[in-house]
N, C-alpha and C positions, 0 to 999 in steps of 0.2 A: 213540569221545570219549564223554564222561560231559555233564550237563548244566553249565552254566556260570549261577551268578547274580548278576544284577548288581544293584544297589543305589544310588539316589542319595537323598539327603537336605542339607538344609538344616539345619546342627547349629547353627545361631546361636551361632557361637561355639565354641571347643576349648581357650581359654585355662589352663584350670586342670586338673590333673591329677585331679580329683575329675571334672569334666565328662567328661573324655576316658575316663573308665574308665566310664562311663555310658553313654557312646555306642557303645563298643567291645561292651559287653556285649550291646547290644540288637540291634548287627549280628551278634553270635556267634548269637543267638537267630532271627536270620531268615535264617541259614545263607548270608552274603553268600562270593562269590570274588571279586568286582572291584568295589570300593567308589567312588563319585563324590559328593565333600564338597561343600557348598558353605559360604560365609561360616565358612572357619576361624578367621578372624582371628589369624592367625600371620602375622608377619614373615619375609623368607628367611631369617635366622638361627636363627630357630625352629622352621621349618617340621618339622625333622626329629623332632621331640618328638610327630608324629603318627603315627609308624612303632611298631608291636609287633611282639614275636615271630611272631604270627599273620599279621601284614601288613607283612614285611620291605620291601617294595619299594613305594616312593611316589615320585608325580610330582607338583609343585605349582606354583602360581602365585599368588605372593603381592603383598599392597599393603600393608599394616601390621597393628598388634596388634589394632586397633581395628574395620577394615573389611576387606570382602569377603574374597578368599582363596577358592582351591577347590583342589581335589587328587583324585588316583586312586589308589586302592591295591590291591594285587593279594594275594591270599592266597599264602603261602607252597607249598603243594600245586599250585599253578598253574604249569606251564611254558610261558614266553613269552619271545620275541624282541622287542625295541625296535626298530623301523625308523626312526620320527621323531618329534619332538616340537614342539610349540609352546606355548609358555608367553605368557600376555598381560600386558604389564608392569601393566597395570592393575589384575591379580588379578581379572578377569573369567571368563577359561577358560583352561582346560588340553586339549591335544590331544594326544594319544598316537595314535601308529599302531604296531600290533604283531601280529607273526603268533604265534597260540595255537589250541594243540589244531587244527592243520594248515589254520588259516584266518585270512585275515589281516583284522584290525578296524580301522578308527578310532573310537577312543573319545574323547568330549568331556565333560567335566564342566563347565558353563557356571552362570554367578550374571549374572542379566541386572540392569538397572539398574530401580529400583523407580517410574520416571516413565517417561513417553514418549518415548522416545529413538531413533526412526527410524535417525540416522546410525551408533549402535552396531550394529542388526541387519546394516547393509549393508556395514558393515566388518567385520563377524564372518563373515559368509557369503562374503564377497570370500577372506580369508583361508581360509576352508575349501575354497573352491572349488581352490585352488592344490594340495591336499593330499588331495585325496577322490577316489582311487583304488582304493577297495575299501567294503565294507558299513561304514556309519555307524552308531553307537549316541548319540545326544547325548541325554544327560541333566542334569536340575537343576530351579534356582528359575528360573521366566521370569518370575514377577512381574506374569503377566496371566493371565486366563481366556481358555479358545479359545473357548466358546460359552458366553454370557451365560444361556442358559435352561438348560443342563445342566451348566455347572461352577459354578454358582454359587446359593446360597441366601442370601437376605437379604431383611429386612423394610425396608430403606431403598427409598425410589420411584427417587432416584437412580443411575444406573450411568453408570460412565467407559466411554466410547469411545473406546479408543486406537487409532493411527495404527498402533503397533508389532504389534499382533493381525494387522490385515490384512497386513502386510508378511512377517511370519513365515509365514502361511498360504500367501502365494505362494510363497516360497521353497520351502516344503514341497513345493509343487507342481511348481515348477522343478528340486528337487532329487530330486524322487520319494521322498517322507518322508511317514511315517503315525505318527498318534499310539497308540502301541503299546497303553494300558490301553483308550483309546476303541474301537479298532478289536475288542479283543477283547470288550468291555462296552459294544455300542452305546447300551443305554437304562438302564445303570445310574448312579446318581446317589450319588458318595463325592468325600470332598473333604480335601485336604492340609495345608488351613489355615484357623484361625478367626481373626478379628479382634475383638478384645474391644473396639477403639473402636468399629467398624460395625457390630457382632453380625450377624456374616458369616460362612458357609462360602463358601470357595473352593478349586478345584482349579486351582492354580497350578505344581506340580510334573509335570513329563513326561518321558517317554522319547519320543525322536522317533526311530524307525529307518529304513532303508533298507526299501523295500517287500519286498524280495528277502528280507529277513530274517523276514518276519510269518510265514512257514509255519514256521518252526524256533523260533517261541516258544511255548514251554508254556501258561505264565501269567504273568499281570502281577498286582500287587498292592498294593495301597494301606494300610499298616499303622496302628496307633493312633499318636495324637498324643502323645509321649512323650520326657522330656528337654528335645526342642526344642519350637518353637512350629510346626514343620511334621515331616507326615508323613514316614518313609521310604516310597519307592515303589520295590519289586523287579520285576526281569523275570528270567524262566528263558530262556536260548537251550540248547535240546536239538539235538545233533546227530544228527539222524534220518539214516538210509539215502541216502545220497545219489543221486539218480537223474542219471545223466552226461546231460548236454546230447546232443541230438540233431544227430549231424553232418550239417554240410549243408556241403559243400566249397564253395568260391566262390574262381575265377581273381583270382590276385594280379595287378593290373593294374600294378604297377611292373616287372614282369617285361618290360612292352613297350619300357621303356626300356633295355634288355639285350640287345646285338647279338649277345651269344653266344647268347641264347633264342630271339630271331629265326629264327637259323641254323638253330639245332636244332629247331624246330618246322617249319619248313618242309622241312627233312629228311625229319622223322618222317611227316609227312601225307603227301609224295610217295611214302614207303616203305610206308606203310600202304596207299595205291591200288594202287600196284606187286603187292603180295601178294593184295589184296581185291579189287581191280575187275574181276571174272571176267565173262563173258559169262552173260547170265541171272541176275544178282545184282540184287535188287531196289533200287532208288536208294534208297528209305528205309530200309532196314534198312543198305545201305552207310553211310547217313549217320548214323544212330543208334548204329550199333557203332564207328563213328569218333569220335565224341564220346567213349564211354564208354573205347576205347581213350588217345586223346589225353588223357584227365584221369589218367591213369594213368603217362602218361610225362611229363606236366607235374609231379606230385605227386612221382616220381623227380629229375626235374630240379631241383625246388626244395629236397628234400631234401638233394641233394648239393650244390648250392650253399650252404645254409645251414652245412653243416657245413664247406666249404671256406672258410667267408667267418667262421665261429666261430674256425676255429682261426687264422686270418690275423689277427683283430682280437687275439688273443692274442699274437701275434707282434708285433705293431706295438705294442702297450701297453708290453712290454718294452722294444722298441728305444727308443720314447719315454722311458720310465723312465729309462733308461740313458745318455740323451742331454741331459734337461733341464736339469742342472746346469750344463751347458758354457755357456763366452762367447764361444768359438771361429766367426770366421764360418763356415766349413767345415760345421762339426759343428751350427750353428743350421740351414744349409741342410738338411742332413740330417734334421734335427727336422722342420722345417717340410714336407719332402717326404713325410714318414712320418705326419705329422698330417694331411696333404693326402688319404692314401690312407685312413686311419683314418676321417675324417669322410665322407669321399666313403661308405664302408661304411655306417655309421650312417646318414646322412640317405636312403641309399635305402632301408631299412628302414623308418625313421620316416614315408617318402612315402606309403605304402599306408595305414599309421593317420591319416594327415592327410585322406587322401582319405576314409575311413569318416565322418571328420567334415565334409567338403566342406570343407576348407580350404585353398587354393590356395597362400598364402604364409605362412608364418611365418618367424620366425628359431630357429635352431638353437640353443639353451641349455637349461641345466635348468631355467630357469623355464618356457620354453616346451615341455619336454617333460612337465612336470609338468600343464601346463596342458591338454595334449591327453588324457594319459591320464586327466585328472579329468575333462574333459568327456566322454570316450567312458562312462566311470563313470555321470557324470549323464546321460546318455542313455539307458543301461541301465536304470538305474533309474526314471525318470521313464516309461518303457515297460513296467516291471514290471507284471503284474496280481497284486496281492497276495492279492485273495478275488474270489469271486463268488457270485452267487446260482444255484443249479444248478435245474432244472425242477421241484424240490420244494419250493422257496423256501427251501433250508438254505444257507449261507453256507459255501464250502469255501476251505480254504487252503493244501492240499497242492498244487504245482504239476502234477502229474501230472492229479490230479483238475481241478483249473481249465482244463486243457488238455483234458480229455476233457468237461468240460460245453461248452466252446466248439464243439468236435466236434460232439457232440448237437444243438445248437444250429442249426448250419450245414447240417447233413446235412438237418435237417427244413426249415429256411428254403429250402435249396434243391430242396426236393420239392414238387412241385404239389399243391394243395388241390382243385384243380377239373380235371377232365376233358371239356370240353366239345366237342360233337359238329360236325362240320363244318358240320351245317346250321343248328347255333346259331350258330356265328361269322358264317356267311355272311348269315344272317337279319339281323345287326348290323351287318354291314358293307354290304348292300345298301340300307339306309335311308339311307346317306350317299352324298355325293359326294366323290370324292377325286381329285386332277388326276392325270394318267398322265404317265408318261414319254414323251418322243417317241422316235421309232425311231432317231434319230442318238445319244440319249444310251444307248439300251438294247445300240446294236452297242458302244458304246466299253464300258460295262459287260460286257458278255457277250464279250469279245475276252480270248484266252488271257494271263496275265499273262507281262510282257516283264522281259528279265533288267535293263533299265535302271530300271524302275520296283521291282524289289526292292532296286536299289543307292541308288536316291533314298530309297526310303522308309529304308534305312538309314541313310542321311546325315542324314536329319531327326530321327533317334532322339536322344535327350540321353544326353550321357556320365554318368556317376558316380550311375548308378541301380542299384538291387538288382535282381541276377540271378534268374532263374527257378531252377527245382529242378535243372536241370543245370550253373549256378553259373557259366554262361559269360556274363560280361556284353557291353554294348553294344562297348565298347572292343577287344576283343579280334574283335569280327566286321570292324570297320571296319580293324584293322590287317592282318588276314589274308584280307580279300575277295578279293583276284586270286586266290588259291590256293583258296579254298572255293567259291567261287561256281559254278562247272563243275557239282560234284558237288549245291551245294544246288539250282542250278535244275533237273536233273533230278529232283531229289526234287520239287520244286513241280509239274511236268510229270506226274509219276507221280500224284500226290494229285489234280491235278485229271482223270486219266482215270479211277483207281479210286474214286475219293470217301472215302478211307480215309487217316486218319492213323496213326501208330505212338503207342499209348498212353503210351510216356515224353513224347513231343512235347507232347502235350495236356494235359499237368497242370500244377498249378499251388501254389505256397505262399499262403496269404491272412496275410496281415500285417495287426494289427488297428490302429487308431487311435482314439484315444478321442474322442469329437465334443466339441466346448467346452462347457463347461457342465454337462455330464450325470453322473448317478452311475457310477462307474467298475463298481458292484458289479452291473451288470446287462449281459448279454451284447448286448442292443439298443443301449446307450449307444456301441457300437463300429463305426467304417466299414471293413470289409472292402474292402483292395485286394489283388487278386489279383496276384501276381509271378508270369508267365509266361516260358515260355523265349525266349531273344531271336531263335532261330531261326524260332518260330512269329509272334510279333508282329514280324518284318520281312515276312512274308505279311500279317498282320491289317492291317498301317500302309499297305500297297499297296493292298490293298482298301478300305481305310477314305480313304484320298488319291482313291479314285475315286468312295467314295460321296459325301465332303463336296462333290465338284462339283454334283452335283444336288440335293443335300437344299434349297437355297435355292428351286429352282423347285418343289419339292414341299411343301414343309413352310411353312404358312402364315405371315405376319410376326407373329402373335400369339404364336409361340413363338421366343425367342431365344439361347436356352441351346444354346450349342456347333453355331450354325448361321455360316457364314463370312460377314462383315460384320454382324453382328448383336451388339450389347450388351447387356448385363443393366440397363444405366441410363435405358435407354429404356423399359423396365418401370416401373422406380420413377417418371420424369418422367409417363408416361401416368397411372400411378394419382394421381399428386398434382394433375395437370390435372383428372383426370374427378372429385376431390373439389373443387375449385377449382369446374368447370362446375357440380354438381350445388349446390352455394350459390350460384352467380351466377343459377341459374335458377329456385333452390328445389325441385329435383328430390329426392324421397325414395329415396335408394338405399343398397343393400345391397352388401358388397362382401364377400364371402367368400373367408377365405383357408383353403385347402385341407389338411390334414395326410395325407401319404401315408405310408403304411406300407411302409419298405425299399421302396421303388417300382422300383430299379434290381435288387433281388434276386428281384423275383415277376414278373416279365416271362414270361409264357406262350409258349415257342416256337410252339406250335399258330397259337396266334393272331397271332404275329409273323409268320409265315412268311405265312399267307393274306394279312396286312396288305400285304407285299411284293407278293403276286400282284396284289393290287387297286389298287396306285400302276403296275402294268407292269412289275414288273422280270422279266430275263428267267431262264431256266432256268440259264444257265451260273452267274450270279452267286448265284443262290438255291441250288445246290447246292453253291457252296464253302461259303457260309454255315451250311448245313445237315451240312457234314463238320465244320466247327470245331467246333458245337453237337451232334454225335452222341454222342459220348461223353467229354465234359470231367472230369478228376477234380480233386481239391483236397487238400491238408492244411492244417491250422490250425496256425500257430505262436506259443507263447504261453512267456515265460520261457524262450527256449533249449530248448524241448517241441517236436517235430511230431509231430502227430497222425496217426493211421492215415488212409489215402485214403479217399474217399467220390468217390461218383458226384455229378454235377450235372444236374439234370433242369429247371431253370428259371434264370431271371435272366440279365443281362448282367453281364459281368465288369467290376467295378470296377479297371483297370490297364490293360485292353484298348483298342486304339486304336479298334476298330468299336462299342463299347458307347455312346457318347456319340450318334452317328447314329441308331443303331438304337433306342435309346431314345427319340429325339424322332419316328421312325418310329410306334414300338408306340402311343407317345400320342395323336398326330395324331389316330385316329378319333374318341377323345373330344371333342377339342376340335372338329373337324369338326362334331360331332353336336350339340354346345352350340350352334355358331353357329348350324346351320341349323334347328334346331328354334324353331320360330314362337312358341311358347307361353313360351319363356323370353324375358322380354323385357330386353335391354339398356340403355345410354346412347346415345341416339341424338344424332349431332353433324353435321358439314357433310354428309361421305360416309360414314361410317361407322358402324355401330350396334357399339357396345363391349359383349362380352358377357364374353372369356376374355383373359388374360394368364399365357404358361407360361415359366417360366425352368427347362429340363430337365423336376422332378417338382415345382417350385416355382408351386403354381397358383392364381390370384386368377380368382373369377366377378363380374362387373359386374353388378346386377340392379336393375330394375325393377319395381314389383307384388310385392313383396317376399316375399310367403307363397305365391302362386302359381308364381310365377319358382321360388322356392327349392325347392317342392316340385317340381317338374319335373325341376331340376337332380339335386337328390338320386337322385331314380326314376333318371335317366339314368345317372348315375355307379355306381348298384348292377348295373342293366343291363349296362354296359361291365365293371363287376368281375367278372360270373358267366361272361363268356367270355375273359378275360383274365388273372384271378388280382389285376389292378389292386385295392389295397384302401385306405378311407380312414378312419381313426381320427375318427369325429365327434366326438368326447367332446373333442379336442383342435384340432379345427377352429373356427374363429371370425368371428362377422361382424363387421363395423365399419360401424354404422347411419349416416347422414348424413341429416339433417334430420326425424329422427325417433327414437322411442326402441322399439327393438326387442323385440317380445313373440313367443315362441314358440309358435306353433300347431300344430307338425308332430310327427310321431311321432318324429323323429330330433332326440337330445339336442345342443343348439350353444350354443356360451358367445357372449357379445356384449362389446365392447370393443374396447382398442386390438389392433392386429396387429403381430408383428413379420415382415416380409417382406424377404427377402434381407439380414437382418441388420439391417435399421432399423426402429427403432420407430416404428411410423407412429398417429396419433391423427385422430378426425375433424377438431379444430383444427390448421391446418397451422402457424400461431406455435409450437406448442408442440414442434414436431421440433426446435428448438434445444435446449431443457432436457432432450429425451428423448434427446438423440444426441451432441450436441456437449461437452456438459459430463461425462456419464460418460468418453465417449473420451479427453478431455483429462486427466482423474483417473488413469486407467489408464496414459496414457502418460508422465504425470508420474511414478507409481509405479513405471514400468518402469526409466524412465531415472534414477531415484535409486539404483535395484537395482544398475544395469548399471555406476552411475560408478565405482566402485572396481575395476572389471575390469580386468587388465593389457594393457590396447591403446592403440597410439598415436593420435594425432589422425587418421591415414588411416583405422583402425580404427575410429575413432568416427564418422567423417564415412559410412563403410560402413555400419556400426549404424545409423545415421539412415536410410540409402538403405533397406536392406533391412528391416526391424524396424518402422522407425516409419511413413516414406511412404506402404507400401500402405493401410496404416489408414485414413490421414488423408485420401489421396488418392480411396480408396473412398467414404467420407463423403460427400466434395465432389462425387464423382460423382453420389451418389443422392439428394442431397436439396439443394434450390436454395437454401437460408434461409442468411442470414450469421451466421455465429456471433457470438455476443455482444461487445461492444466492446474488452474486455481478454484474448479469448481467443487471438490473433495474438500479444499481449503475453507473456502467461503462457507459452503453448508456446515462443516465443523465450527467454525466459528460461530454461525447462528445459533447452533443449538448449544453450544456452552455458555453462551449470553444468555437464553432461554432457562437454561438448567440453574443457573446460580444468578440470575436477573441479575445481568450487569457486573456482578461481583466478582472479584477475582475467585477462582475456583479452588476449593478445597480437597477435589478429588479430582484426579486428571479425566480428559474423555476416556482415555486409552483404558484407565482402569475401570472406567463405568461400563465400556464394551465388553469388559471381560464374563466368563459366564458365573452365576452365583456360586458356586462350589470353588473358583478362583478369585473372589473378593470385588466382582462384579456386580453388576444388577441388569444384565441381558441389554444393555442398552445397544440398540442395532449400529453395527459397523457396515456403512454405508457402502466402503469401497470394498469389503469383505462380501455383500452383497452385489455389488457390480461384478466382480470376478466370480461369484457363485453362477450368476446367470449366463457366464459365457463358460464357463468350466463345466456346466449341466450338457451340454452336448457333448462331451468327450464320451461318456458312458452311453450315450444315443448313438454314437458314432460307433461302436461297438458289439451292438445288439446285434444277435442273429435273425432274429422276426421282429422288428419295427412295427408298432402301431399304425404310425402314419409313414408311409415312405416319400411322399409327396416333396418333402423340402430335402430328403436325403437324396433323391432322386437329381434335383438340379446341383445338389453340394458336389454328388459324386461325377456330373458331367462337366462340373467347372474344373475338377481335379485331372481330368482326361484320364492318362493311363494309371495314376496314382491311386491305389484303395483308399477310399476316405478313412477304412478302419485302422490304416496303416498309419495314418499322420500323427498321432501322440508317438511315435515310436521312431520318427526321423528327426534328426538334428534339426537348427534353425538353417542349414542350407537351402531347406525347404522354401524361404522367402524369395528365393529366385526364380521360383517354380510358376506357373500362369495361375494355378490355384491359389497361392499365395493373396493374389488383387483380389480375390472376393471378401468384403468386408468381414461376412459373416465367419468364413474360413479362420481369416488371417484373425480377428480376434479372440476365439475359441482358443487358437494354438497359442496364442500370445499370453493369454491368461494361464494356459497349461505350463509354458514355460516358467512362468511367474511361480506357480503353485510348487513344480520342482524346486525351483530356487529356493522358496521360505521352506520346505520342507527338506533339504540338503539332497537330494535325491538325483540320481542320472540312470537315464534309458538308454543311453547309447554308448555300447550296446546292451542290449539285454536280450532273453528269450526270445521275445515277441517280436525282434526286429526284423523288419521284410529283408526278403532277399531281393524280390523283384520290384522293378520300377520304386529304387530307392535312390534318391540323389546322393546318399552316402555312400553307395556302392557302385562304384562307376568303373566301367572296362572300356579303354580308348574314349574317355570323358562320355561313354552315354551309360545310363541304367541298363542294369542285367534284365533279360527276360528270357525265360525258358519255358515256352508255352507246357512241353512235355513235362518237363520236373514239375511244374505248377500245378498240373490239371492232375497230376500223381499224388499231390496231397502235399509238396514240400514246400511250404511258405515262407518260414522264419527261420532264423540261428537255430531255435531248439530242436529241427528239424533235423540239423545237420550236424550238431555239435553236441559233446557229451563231456562232461568234468571238465578239465582244462585241453581238450583237443577233438580234433575231428573224429564223427564217425567213422569207421574203416569204410570204402566202398563197397564192398561186399555185403555188409551188414545194410545199407541203405538199399541196396537192388533187392535182398530179400525182405525187408520192411515194407518199401513202398513199391515195387514191381518197376525198377528203374531197368531200362534197356541195358544188357551187359557192354554194350559198345559205346555208352555214353561215359567211359573213362577219362578223356579228355576235357568233357564236359566239366567233370567232376574237378579235374584238378584247375579248370577256370576258376570256377566257383571259390576253391579253395585257396588259390593265389589272390585273387580279388579282397576276398575277405579277409586273409591276414596282413595284406598291405596296409587296410583302412584299419583293422583292430587289433590289438594286441593279446589274442585270446589265450594265450599261454599262461598269461598273470592273472587274468581274472575268470571269476565264476559268472555266469550268466543269470544272476539272481536279482528278483523283482523286489525294488526297497518295499518294507514293509507299509510304509504310509501309500505308497501307490497302489498296492496290494488291494488294501483297504477301500482306497478310490474306485477302483474297477468293479468292486463288489456292492457299489450302490447301485440301486434299482429303482424305478417307479412302483409306489406313487409316492409323492411328496418330495422328488429326487432334489429339487431345487434346495428345501430345508435342510436333509441330508448333506448335500454338498457345503451348505453354510456353515452347518454345525463343525463339520471337518474341518474347514477352515480354522474355525473358532478355536480348535482344539490344538491346534499347531503349537503356540506359545501356551505351556501348561501352568506356566509360574505363576504362585498364588502372590496377590498383589496388595495383601495388607503388609504392617509392619511386622513382621514375626520376629525379627532378630531384637527388638525393643521389647514386645512383651514376654519374651523370656528371659531379658535380663531384668525388668523388674519382677516377675513372677519368680526368676530364680528356677525356673523350670525348663524343660526339653523335649520337646513334641516333634513328631514325626509329622510327613506333609498329609498324611491321609487325617492325622487329629485336625490340623487346620483345615483342610477341605471339608471336614464334616463340621466346624465350628462355623464358617461361614454358609454351608446349606442350612443349619440348624437356624439361623435367623431369620429363615424364610418357610422353613417346613414345622416348625415347633411352635413359632409366634405367628399369631392368625392376622393382626392389625396392622395396615402397612405403617401408619405412623409410628408404634413400638417397632416394627421391623427396620425403620429409618432410625430410630434411636440407636439399634442395637447396632447396625451398619457404621456408622457413624462413629460409634466407640471402637469398633473394631480397627477402624479406619484412622481414629486419633485425631479426629477433625478438630475439637473442640479448642478455643484458646486458652491457655493456662498461664498464671503469671509469669513462669518461666519462659513460655514461647512468645508474650506481650515483649520482655525484657529483649529478647534477643533481635524483635522486630524492632524495638527502640521506641515504643509506645510506653513503658514505663520504667523509671530510674532503679528496680530491684526486682530481681526474680524470688524473693523469698515469700512465703504464705504469709499472710496478712494476718492468720487466725492462729498461729504459732509463735511461741516465744523462742524458739530453739535455733530462728535462722535457717530454715527448713528452705530448699528451693521448691516451688511452688509448681513442680512437675506433674506431668498426666497421672501418673501411677498415686500420686502425693493427693493429688485435687479429688479423685473418683474413689480412693481407698483409704489411705493411710491417714488423712488428715483427722483430726481427733473428733472433731463434730460429725464428721462424716463415718468413721470408725463405729462412734455411739449408734449412729441410724441404722448402719448396716446389721450391728447386736441386733436392733428391736425389731427390723425386719425377717431377719431369718428365725429369731425367737418367734414371731406372729406365724410364720409359715411352719413349723415345728409344732406350734401349739395345734394349728387348723388341721396340719395334714396327720398328726399323730405319729410323726417318724425325724429323726434329727436332719434338720439341713443345716450343715455347716458353715459360720461364717469364712467362707472361705475367698480368696480372689480370683481364681481359677473358674468356682462355680458362680460369683457373683458378676463379674466383669465379661468372660467369656461364655458362661453357660454351661460349665464342662460337669456334668452328671456321672461322670463315672464312677466316682465313688459313693454316690449319693442312694442307697437301697428305696426306691420307691417302683411306684408302678408305672409301666409304660403309661398310661391313661392320665396321669396326674402331671407327667412331663411338660404340658403344654402349659398347666395351671402353675407349675414353678416358674418356668422360665417367663412367662407374659409378669407374673407379679415380681420377679427380678427386675425385668425391665422397666415396671411402672416403678419400681425404686429409684432406679437410675434415671428417669423423667425426673422426679422427684427432686433429684441432687442437682439435674441440669437448669431447673424452674429456680433453683436457688445457688447457682453457680457463683454467683458475686458475692454474695453474702451466706456463706453457711451455716452460722449462727441461726438462720431462721428454718434450717433444717426442722421438721417437725413430724413424728409417725403419723401423726392426725391427717396432714396432709396427703400424706402417701395411702392411708387409707380411704379417703376421701375421690383420690384419683382411681384406686382399684375400684372402689363400689361405682365409679360413674362407668370404668371399662366394663365390669361385669354386667352392668344395666344394657350398655348398647349391645353387649355380645350377647346375651341372653335373647336381647330384640329379633337380633339376626339369626341365632343359632338355631339347629334343628333340634327337635325334643329329645333324642338322644343324649345330648353333649349339654343339657342343660342341669342334668346334676351332677356334672364335674365342679361344678361352681359350688356346691351346697355347702361344704365345709369351711368354705372360706366365707360366704353370707353369714353363716350362723356365728362366727367368730368376730366380724367385723362388727356386725350390727348387735 
């Protein structure tokens, strides 16, 4: 194939013949093959005037003869086939999908508004997403510049900042698009438009292309501005010699739902073992060879199955075509049966496509199919690496050279830069004290792996993950574990004895993920994820589970990354507490944030194994690790290219279950050395001197005596680097100075100022955390929701989107900083979510209702204010813990509280506000949230049994808090120790019970007098409110989730219109019935779209004639299908209208026949799903409720014209649903539909 030259040009009108002649003369000069025109100013009737003998093929979108209009014209010598077209009725864009010169392209000519119009771009990219299943060339006049510094030249001082610019840039990132001209000319300044009014030059005309096309673009050029006020822009696409994509076989998991395949594989594996499992055969070789043989067998089975299915599809299509014109019931039944079989085959094929997108539920339709295909294409473009700088600094675009560049980079990265001697390593390790494993721990670690451990490791692994080089995923092993396990276990035993792995087993494919905010042109900007073979991963997982049990005992609490029971939020709280503490005590503090270079990838194995010995690990466990690290290899995958294999000689593979724990062990000697070096001064609080905080490789140092401590810390880190390969980029490491101005007098260059820690922007002024973090996050979320608003997803899908895409980001920020967002922050967030959920239409169900739990009529939509409260409240139970796992942040907060016990704070009134401890942002926000919780639950804790007697600002003697150390030391701490019933415990009993000195009678009366003066104890019982008791009992793990659920249950009112339903149905049910009815929607109906139908019916959201009349949209509220002037209210429209009644009768008659039991035509059953009086098996409840829900879907499809209600339409919809369910259901559930299939077909 030759080159294709695309030319985009805003011609500013092509109305006159003279103008058109000039336009095409210029296009001939630039040798255009495909022309993208904007502002053609042609109406639909005159658009053909743009055609010429040279360009006879024209596709256009018109508006009128004076405005807008776009067109795509193709040269007569270009052979192409049109696959699809989309024309904008507003004349803004024309989309053409075609096959040209052996490739499929989506070509778009666009003319964007000359005002800031974000909705236009959201709508355009939404339309594009439904059709983008091939590379894109988007050319046109965008009417804005991408970069004000490089794309504009103006003498004017003011510059417009359009929201649309950022929106398009975000879509470019989402869709994997790049600015072709700027990519090839990164530093050049040229312009496509000159404004005489503003005396400015601008580049407004662009080609935005799929990243995968960039390597095939030989040039892009901006031509002179002639004829029009815009310059033509050209792009030449060259068909270079295509490099075939590297083949990497991957097991199709949809085969696991095929009983025929299951039987086939079991027989083939048994046959393989029968012929090859001979005496003396190595178990490792038997296993590896078995995988290769089975791979071939599976490919053969799949190929035969595909041929058979394609043949059957063709036959069924012919049958369907011959039957579709018939109206006879017998032939219609045959038609439904043929469609059922056809859809079943197609849906099973689509299922693997859905799995690759991690989409579990979708409706099979043309729209969904296009959506799936386009999402795959978009995902591929987003991961396409279009250009990268090689080791010489040159930018390469060729896919093969890109792959070679990454291979060279990672081969160098995984090669050690140092080779420390044993003496050098031991010299460093001997200077520090590390904890030792106990004998019992070593015994467990050093025992041989058991089959139960390996099976448990497999069970704990997540499905739908990319497999390693051998192509066998987790699901495959789970399905066939029983027959594979004996051979696999023999192989594991052999590896334990020999200390050798088969080379193929220890290989990996490295997949690259671009780090957020990093320049994609640099190899260092990517995170390498090693996709290792699942069989090896099972072994690593079993070893990792053992290791995870001992790391909490040997790794100091300063390290919270990937250690069981530890959380990153405590690191953040500790950091902010130390800033608070430094200000409160006026301590000059330096907080040093270290930037480690590729920390996981630079782990020196020699040092790692020496460290394991230092911790006391046994030889058996270390031998296993040495076996795994003896000869690993890897290949890099980029743009469908896989590099040659290379050896790894250092690093812990990101993607291996062992890596997180091994890295924590590797870096612990550095942390221990810093803690144990007396010359490095930390921040001393009540019990702990705080020096270091780690979350995996994110390290903070807390230092006093800044210059001296910094100097010694840097020297210590450098000495650690000399034996471990660990490396710090000092130029990117930052000092956050507290209470002083940092002046660097060191030989090492360091920046000072705000730091970014664990994704949070931190400044010395804690009040600035709000504007540094909350405001940018809200803006990003609002922009994302606006972009996603027009996606073709249902309300259920939108709620799921909020849970998956928005909640994690916001909840993470809530967990990391204690500050409360600005006053209108939650209001703005809720407003954006509401607009997203209802696509800017008036909401039919309130946000508050949607946020309720499902048993209370909600959809479990996150209540972000509750999450905010929960993140602050979760620290209250932790204050009360007797033996907390991490004392570091508690130590600081206790120091800030001075004499008041941290565990007493929840039981003190708001008088604590006057205490200095309340100045701490962490303490004050947690207490404020606690008081709000008490208010929400109408609870009071002042006084209560747990009210502290000592150092309590509520209990004052001579305006001072009481404190009697002798009494306190004897265990008298709270009111419950001195008070019983409605009165004080007699002094004699206190003496005998606690051992108080008999001469302390005066002190007893002082306590009694002060307490009685404060509290009217003779009138109340010191009982703790039930909701508070429930809260106290919340414990880790998942404490945050438990607190949030507690908050969600405070308002237990069911939010559906119960009264209306009970009036309409002339029934009365208790709260439990309605709660179960709400839950049944989600438990007994599996498909999300059907769940949504039932959910909306329970909330009565549909517009009836009566409702439309009340809203003023119609002149009468009577039913147009009835003759008796009956109001068309909800129960009438959904149940009692004659055509609807007749329809329900047919539906229930169908079900009764199919299931061989009486299904009554009852509104309680049909509308609410009440099966209490229906004698059916539990296994059939799902079938009945699903069928009835599809009947309701049929009614809603005919909502405006009930006369068209037809039982055959219901049967077809039911058949479609059954087909989809059978394609995705487990084998055991498929028999449930058998009675209905037999009856329908």
